[in-house]
N, C-alpha and C positions, 0 to 999 in steps of 0.2 A: 687354726685361724683363732687367736686369742681376742677376747672380748675385753672392753675398757671396763674397770670396776664400776660397781653401781653408782650412779650419781654423777658419773663423768660423761660430758658429751663426746661424741665420736669426732666431731669437727668436720664431718663430711669426708674424711680421707678414704681412698680406695684401699682396700686390703692388698697386702703385697703380693698373694699369688696371682689375683686376677690382674693386678697392675703389670706384672711379668709377663702374663698370658698376652696382654693388650699390646704390650712393647713388642713381643716376638711377632704376633700377628701383624703389627704396623710394618715390621721389616721384612715379612714374608714376600711381599709382591716385588719389592725393589731386588731382593735377593735372587728371586725366581728370574727375574730379567737379566740380572747380572750372570747367573749361571747359563741361561739360554744364550746370550752374548758369546760367553766364553767358549761354549760348546760349538757354536757356530763357526768360531774362528779355528778351533782345533781339529774339527771334523774334515774328512776328504769332501770334495765337491759332490759326490754322489750320496752322500749321508747327511748333508747338511739340512736337508728338509725335515729331519727328525727333531730338530731343534726349533723349528718355527711354532709347534703348538705351545710350548712352554713360553716362549717369548709372547706369543698373543694373549694367553691367559693371564701372564703377569701384567701386560699393559692394560689389559681389560678390567682387572682388579684395580689397578692404581687409578684409572680414569673413573671407574664406579665409585671408589673412595672420595675422590674430589669431588665429583658431582654430588654426593650425598652430603659431604661437609659444607658444600656452597649452599644447597638447599636449608640445612639445618641453620647456618648462619642467617640466611634470609628470613626464615620464620621467626628466629629469634629477634631478629632486628624489627620486623613488623610489629610483634608483641610489644616490644620495649616502646616503639613509636606510637602505640593506642593510647588514647587517653584513659587513665584509671577511672573508677567509680568516683562519681561526685566532681570530676574534672570536666571542663568543656573543651 
C-alpha cells in the first residue's frame, strides 16, 4: 500500500486491497446461494439435503447484512436529524 506524499490529503479513499476484499465479501453470500441452488438442481433426490446448509448460511448472511445496513442507516438519519450545538 502506497502512501500519498507529505502534505497531500488522502481524500478519504479506501485503499485498493481493502476495497477489493470488501467487494469479494459482498459477493460471497449471493454466490454461495447460487452455488447451493445449482447443486440442488444437479444432485439426485437422495443427496439434495447436502446442499441445504450452504443455502441456509448464504441466506442468513444476506439477511444479516441487510439488517445491519438498515440499522446503520437509521442511526445515521437519527444523528443527522438531531439539532446541533447552539440550535433549538
